[in-house]
N, C-alpha and C positions, 0 to 999 in steps of 0.2 A: 441819280450822279450828275447828268452833263444841267439839273436846273440848278443842285446844290453844288457843284461845283466844289466838294471837301477837299482842304488843305491838307488831311490827314484823315489815314481808316487805319482802326486799330482790330485785329482779326486773328483766330488762331492759325496757330502755325501749323504746315503742310506736311511738317516733319512730328506730328502729335501722332500720337501713336495708338489716339482712339477717330476710330471711323468716322464720325459725325463731325469733329471737329476738324480732320483734315481734307472732305467734303469741302466745309465754308470756307476753308483757305483757298481751295483752289478757284471756287465761284469767286473771291474777292480778288484773285490774283488775274482771274480771266476776266472779271468785268472791271477793274479800276490800272489803268494802265500805269507804270512807273514812269516817275519824271517829275507832272505836275503836281501831284498829291504826291505825299509820304506814306511810304506804306508802314505800319510796323505791326509785326506779327507775334503772337504769344506762347508760349511752351506749357502745357500742363501735363498731360498724360505722357511721360515716359523715366524708362527706366533708371537713368541717370540726373532723371530731378523729381523733386529740387534738392535732394542730396541725401544724405546722413550727417547726422544723428535726423530720425523725425521730429516734431514736437514744437511748441512752443519757446523759440532763443530770440531774445529783441537783438536788432543790430544787427543778423546774419544777411550776410553778405549770397542772393542768389546769384549764381551762377551758371548759368543754359545749358549745361553739357546736352549736347543734343542738337541745339538749332545751329541752325547754320550760322556761319561769319558774311557779314560783320555784325555786329551786336551792338546795341547802344542801350544804355539804362537811362531811366528816371531816378534820381536820390529821392527819397524821404524821409521826411522829420517824423521823431519817435511819435507826435500827433495823427500821422497817418499811418503807421503802424497799428494803432491802438482803434485807429477805424476799420483797418481791412480785420481786422482778431472781429473785431464785434460782428463784423460783414458776414463773415464764414460763422460764426458760431451761431447766428441766427438759423443758419441748417442745421436743425436738431438732430432730422433723422436721418443726414449725410456726418453728421456731426458724431453720432450713438456708433456708427460704423467705421470711419475713415475719419476720424478725429484729429491724431498724433500726424496725419499725413498732410491734413487738407490745413493743420494749421503751421505748417511747416513751408505755407509759402509768405509767411510772414516775414518781414523783411527791412530791411535798409534798402531796397532798393528794386522797383521795376524793371525787370530785363525783356527787352524785346530786336529780333532779328528787323535790321534796318533793310530793304530793297525793294 
């Protein structure tokens, strides 16, 4: 980190319900001081996220229920939504079990906790 001095780091939220995601989030927050480096964390596993109904809905606005405030978002053009959908569909084994839930992460924005 000292050699690269990143301007921004994106990592799993410490509020994620997945133990591995939470551990990575804690590690990043310990290693990357807030201030000079912008820290953006994202949520995957949480009872309230991405919300219902599950399934593919273009232009869905993802609201990070369960993600600490303040949160920021990156708006996505439709072409980026399609790229994200394609990336999700590549994971055939996960799609077979979690397809509708995974496709719920396709939306018109990417929400992050900033801090």
